[in-house]
C-alpha positions, 0 to 999 in steps of 0.5 A: 524369097527367102524365110525366117522365123518368127514368133508370130508366123513365118517373116520375109528376109530380104535378099541381095547384097546384107551392106545394101540390104542392111542400108535401105532398111536403116532407111525404113526404119527411119519413116517406119512409125509413120506407115505404122501410125496409118495402120500400115507399113513396109516390109523390105523384099529385096535388092537388086542391084540399085532396085529396091523392091518394098511391099506395102502390108495393112492399111498402107496396101489398100490406101489411095495415097500410097503410090503418093506415100512410095513417090513423095516420102521413101523414093526421094529420101533412098535417093536421098542416102543412097548414092546407089539406088535407082528404082524404087518397086513395089 
């Protein structure tokens, strides 16, 4: 995992093909306000082929409904917008 400087500490830089990382990040950016409204967030860790790896943060990390959020909201959106998407890992 690569790290870069961020004013509030270290920030993860997603690994993988830069074009696919940018595409996946754009989809996450659309949904991020929903995560933040509930006190959480989602961070893109990387893209490996058709696999997108994310990490839930804040309130989302321990939320009992986080699996439903990933499978019911994030995964369908990734599948809809990214023709190369195969699997979501968290």
